[in-house]
C-alpha positions in Angstrom: 119.9 88.7 112.2 120.6 89.5 108.9 121.9 93.1 110.2 124.0 91.5 112.9 125.7 89.1 110.6 126.4 92.3 108.1 127.9 94.2 110.9 129.9 90.9 111.9 131.2 90.5 108.4 132.5 94.1 108.4 134.0 93.8 111.7 135.9 90.9 110.7 136.9 92.6 107.3 137.8 96.1 109.4 140.1 93.9 111.7 142.0 92.3 108.6 142.2 95.2 106.7 143.5 97.9 109.1 146.4 95.8 110.2 147.1 95.7 106.2 147.1 99.2 106.0 149.4 100.0 109.1 151.8 97.5 107.9 152.2 98.8 104.5 152.7 102.2 105.6 155.5 101.6 108.3 154.3 100.4 111.4 156.6 98.3 114.0 155.0 95.2 114.9 154.7 95.9 118.3 152.8 99.3 117.7 150.6 97.5 115.5 149.5 94.4 117.6 148.6 97.0 120.6 146.6 99.4 118.1 144.5 96.5 116.8 143.9 94.8 120.1 142.6 98.1 121.5 140.6 98.2 118.1 139.1 94.8 118.5 138.0 95.2 122.4 136.5 98.6 121.4 134.3 96.8 118.8 133.6 94.2 121.5 135.8 91.2 119.8 137.9 88.8 121.0 141.1 88.8 118.7 144.5 88.4 118.5 147.3 89.9 116.3 150.6 88.4 115.1 152.4 90.8 113.0 155.7 90.2 110.5 157.2 92.3 108.2 155.4 90.6 105.1 152.3 89.1 106.7 149.8 89.5 109.9 148.3 86.8 111.4 144.8 87.7 113.0 142.8 85.0 115.3 139.1 86.6 115.9 136.4 84.8 117.9 136.4 82.8 120.9 136.5 78.8 121.5 135.4 76.8 118.0 134.2 80.0 116.6 137.1 81.6 116.2 138.2 82.4 112.2 142.1 82.7 111.4 143.1 85.0 108.9 146.4 85.8 107.3 146.9 89.1 105.7 149.6 89.3 103.2 151.6 92.4 103.2 154.1 93.9 100.5 155.8 96.2 102.8 156.2 99.5 101.4 157.9 102.6 101.7 157.4 104.6 104.9 154.0 106.9 104.1 153.5 109.1 107.0 150.8 111.2 105.6 148.8 108.0 105.1 149.8 106.4 108.4 148.5 109.4 110.0 145.2 109.2 108.4 144.6 105.7 109.2 145.6 106.3 112.7 143.3 109.0 112.7 140.3 106.6 111.4 141.5 104.2 114.5 140.8 107.1 116.9 137.6 107.6 115.4 136.8 103.8 115.8 138.2 104.2 119.7 135.9 107.1 120.2 132.9 105.8 118.8 132.5 107.8 116.1 132.8 105.3 112.9 131.1 102.0 112.2 133.1 99.4 110.9 131.5 99.7 107.7 132.3 103.5 107.5 135.7 102.7 108.5 136.5 100.3 105.9 135.0 103.0 103.3 137.6 105.5 104.7 140.6 103.1 104.7 139.6 102.3 101.0 139.6 106.1 100.2 143.4 106.4 101.8 144.6 103.4 100.0 143.3 104.4 96.5 144.8 108.2 97.0 147.8 108.8 94.9 151.2 109.7 96.8 151.2 113.4 97.9 154.7 114.0 95.8 155.5 113.8 92.2 158.1 111.8 90.8 160.1 114.3 89.6 159.9 115.8 93.6 161.1 112.2 94.8 163.9 112.0 92.8 165.1 115.5 93.3 164.9 114.7 96.9 167.1 111.8 96.6 169.4 114.3 95.2 169.1 116.7 97.6 169.6 113.9 100.4 172.7 112.6 98.9 174.4 116.5 98.6 173.4 117.1 102.4 175.1 113.7 103.3 178.0 114.5 101.7 178.7 117.5 103.2 177.7 115.9 106.7 180.4 113.2 105.8 183.1 116.3 105.1 183.0 116.3 101.6 184.0 119.5 99.6 181.8 121.2 96.8 182.6 119.2 94.1 181.4 115.8 96.2 178.2 117.6 97.0 177.3 118.5 93.3 178.6 115.2 92.0 176.8 113.3 95.0 173.2 115.1 93.9 173.7 113.9 90.5 174.5 110.4 91.4 171.7 110.6 94.0 169.1 111.6 91.1 170.4 108.5 89.2 169.7 106.5 92.1 166.4 108.1 92.6 165.5 107.0 88.9 166.4 103.6 89.2 164.2 103.3 92.4 161.4 104.8 90.5 161.4 102.8 87.3 161.6 99.9 89.5 158.2 100.3 91.5 156.3 98.9 88.2 158.6 96.3 87.4 158.8 93.6 89.5 161.6 91.8 88.5 164.0 94.7 88.3 162.5 95.8 92.1 164.0 92.6 93.3 167.6 94.0 92.3 167.2 97.7 93.1 169.6 98.0 95.6 172.2 96.2 93.6 172.0 98.2 90.5 171.9 101.4 92.9 175.2 100.2 94.2 176.3 99.4 90.8 175.3 102.9 89.6 176.8 104.8 92.6 180.1 102.9 92.5 180.7 103.1 88.9 180.0 106.6 88.7 182.3 107.7 91.5 185.0 105.4 90.2 185.2 106.9 86.6 184.7 110.3 87.9 187.7 110.1 90.4 190.7 111.9 89.9 189.1 113.2 86.4 187.2 115.9 88.7 189.7 117.6 91.3 188.2 117.7 94.6 186.2 114.4 94.1 186.3 111.9 96.8 184.5 108.7 95.8 183.9 106.9 98.9 181.9 110.1 100.4 180.3 110.2 96.7 179.2 106.4 97.3 178.1 106.4 100.5 176.0 109.9 100.2 174.4 109.1 96.8 173.2 105.7 98.7 171.9 106.8 101.9 168.4 106.9 101.3 168.6 103.2 100.5 170.9 101.8 103.2 168.7 100.5 105.6 169.5 101.9 108.8 165.9 103.0 110.1 164.9 99.2 109.4 167.7 98.2 111.2 166.6 100.1 114.2 163.3 99.3 113.8 164.1 95.4 113.9 166.6 96.1 117.0 163.0 98.0 118.7 161.3 94.6 118.0 163.6 92.4 119.6 163.7 94.9 122.6 160.1 94.8 123.0 159.9 90.7 122.8 158.3 90.5 119.0 161.5 88.2 118.2 160.0 86.5 115.2 159.1 90.1 113.4 162.3 91.3 114.7 164.7 88.9 113.2 162.9 88.6 109.9 163.3 92.3 109.5 166.9 92.1 110.9 167.5 89.9 108.3 165.8 91.8 105.8 168.1 94.4 106.6 171.1 92.7 106.1 169.9 91.2 102.7 169.8 94.8 101.6 173.0 95.9 102.5 174.4 92.6 100.8 172.8 93.7 97.7 174.3 97.2 97.8 177.2 96.0 98.7 177.4 93.2 95.6 176.3 95.9 93.7 179.8 98.5 95.1 182.0 95.7 94.4 180.9 95.1 90.9 181.0 99.1 90.2 184.2 99.2 91.4 185.8 96.5 89.8 184.3 97.5 86.4 185.8 101.0 87.0 189.2 99.8 87.9 190.9 99.8 85.0 190.4 103.5 84.6 191.0 104.5 88.1 193.1 107.5 88.4 194.5 108.8 92.0 191.8 111.0 93.6 192.7 114.6 94.1 191.8 116.0 97.7 189.1 118.5 97.8 188.8 121.8 99.8 187.4 121.5 103.5 184.1 123.9 103.7 183.1 126.3 106.5 181.1 125.1 109.1 178.1 127.3 108.1 177.5 124.6 105.1 176.8 122.0 108.1 174.1 123.9 109.8 172.7 124.4 105.9 173.0 120.4 105.2 171.3 119.8 108.6 168.4 122.1 107.7 167.9 120.8 104.0 167.9 117.0 105.0 164.6 117.0 106.9 163.1 118.9 103.9 164.3 116.1 101.7 162.9 113.5 104.1 159.3 115.2 104.7 158.8 114.4 100.7 160.7 110.9 100.7 158.3 110.0 103.4 155.5 111.4 102.0 154.6 113.7 105.0 152.5 116.7 104.9 154.0 119.8 103.8 152.8 121.7 107.4 154.7 118.7 109.2 158.2 120.1 108.2 157.6 122.5 110.8 157.9 119.9 113.5 160.3 117.5 111.4 163.0 120.1 110.9 163.5 120.6 114.7 163.3 117.2 115.5 166.1 116.6 113.1 168.2 119.2 114.9 167.6 118.3 118.3 168.2 114.6 117.2 171.8 115.4 115.5 173.3 117.7 117.7 171.9 115.9 120.9 173.8 112.9 119.4 176.8 115.2 118.7 177.0 116.3 122.6 176.7 112.6 123.5 179.3 111.8 121.4 181.7 114.0 123.5 181.2 112.4 126.5 181.4 108.7 125.8 181.6 108.1 121.9 179.1 107.7 119.1 176.8 104.9 121.1 176.0 107.0 124.1 175.8 110.0 121.5 173.2 108.0 119.5 171.3 106.9 122.6 171.1 110.9 123.8 169.9 111.8 120.5 167.4 109.3 120.1 166.2 110.0 123.8 165.8 113.6 122.9 164.2 113.5 119.7 161.8 110.8 121.7 160.5 113.2 124.1 160.1 115.8 121.7 158.0 113.5 119.4 155.9 111.9 122.5 155.3 115.7 123.6 153.9 116.4 120.2 151.7 113.4 119.9 150.2 113.9 123.5 149.7 117.8 121.9 148.3 117.0 118.7 146.7 113.5 119.1 148.9 112.5 116.2 151.2 109.4 115.4 154.7 109.8 117.1 156.1 108.5 113.9 155.9 112.0 112.6 158.5 113.2 113.9 160.4 110.0 115.6 160.8 108.2 112.0 162.8 111.3 110.2 164.2 112.4 113.2 166.5 109.5 113.8 167.2 109.1 110.4 170.5 111.3 111.0 171.2 109.0 113.8 170.8 105.6 111.8 173.8 103.6 111.6 173.0 102.8 107.9 176.9 104.2 106.6 178.4 101.8 109.3 176.6 98.8 107.8 178.1 99.9 104.9 181.3 100.1 105.6 181.2 96.7 107.3 180.1 95.2 104.0 182.6 97.4 102.1 185.2 95.8 104.4 184.0 92.1 103.6 184.3 92.5 100.0 187.9 93.8 100.4 188.7 90.6 102.6 189.2 92.4 105.7 187.3 90.5 107.9 188.6 91.9 111.2 187.5 95.1 110.4 184.1 94.1 108.8 183.4 92.3 112.2 184.2 94.9 114.3 181.9 97.7 112.0 179.3 95.4 112.1 179.1 94.8 115.9 179.4 98.8 116.1 176.2 98.9 113.9 174.4 96.7 116.5 175.4 98.8 119.0 174.6 102.1 117.9 171.0 100.9 117.0 170.7 99.5 120.0 171.5 102.7 122.0 169.4 104.4 119.4 166.5 102.0 120.4 167.2 102.3 124.4 167.0 105.9 123.9 163.6 105.7 122.4 162.3 103.3 125.0 163.9 105.6 127.9 161.6 108.7 126.1 158.6 106.6 126.3 159.0 106.0 129.9 159.8 109.6 131.0 157.3 110.8 128.3 154.4 108.2 127.7 152.8 109.0 124.3 149.1 108.7 124.5 148.6 107.4 120.9 148.6 103.9 119.6 151.0 104.3 116.9 
């Protein structure tokens, strides 16, 4: 009997620690609940799970013996490598290859392992992503160079805030302030610089387009509380960035000089940017280096699939087509390799998410252009919905055999 009680305690701990890890590393509510239900069933335990962006509720047991747990979660950045490792642990549990106590030890090792990439590499990839975004927004060489520099400053701000709780709460505001102030002070003094391109490109990694898309996905899968919470979180991040940008523009306004337009770049530079962005995302999302071999093609087919769809019926349908193609590719990869769909899906749709549209909406409201702000916000929701519909259709055509 003591051994059975010991195993029961380990099982209950596993059913609370596993959702904590999954939520921390970027698992949406519907996938987390489905995965944990499978895990509990395999362990022979009756359990129900309710996932929110900042907490997971677990009810374990039946009748009067039911024990309820609330697992507080500090939402972290997406970490594809650790998510992959936790998924592998989950798979071994479902196949009966790990006991609950062994699984707990494995999860603890995953949690304690340091990030794969060093802080300088992460900061550098903020700059690389900003430079590529500037090119995709039709910026000049000057825009690309300045965006890379300001992107590095934004990355440093984020890095410095990680260990400072009070600073972390205003990270997005500070990033918007730095980007707007830098672009405003350099506009007109650096020929060929377009301030609006520099601002949005340098902030593109922080703009919560992916969070918004995940929120719409959760709403579409009837996880209404989780989706609404995540949606409001995305809105608050946009507002924080917007207020930072507004203050930066106000501080720079006394020294504003009319900007001098830059020279358009050749078409091959766009292809180069599309190839480099996935490499930056590989580092920013903490994926294994070898995963770049599938992240790059996923990003390429998503971007050019969206462009093809846009020629038929605008960016909304284009986003749907791009997400559908990425979803089919990601699910096929998951079926073949038995690894999480998120490895290809998350970076693949990053070039489709409507973060830049959301930023433009907030900027319009701050400029007291309410009509344009509302129109842009509605367009942002429609594009995000198109992405979600594309992913759901991909799940119907090529279902993934993975729980994550």
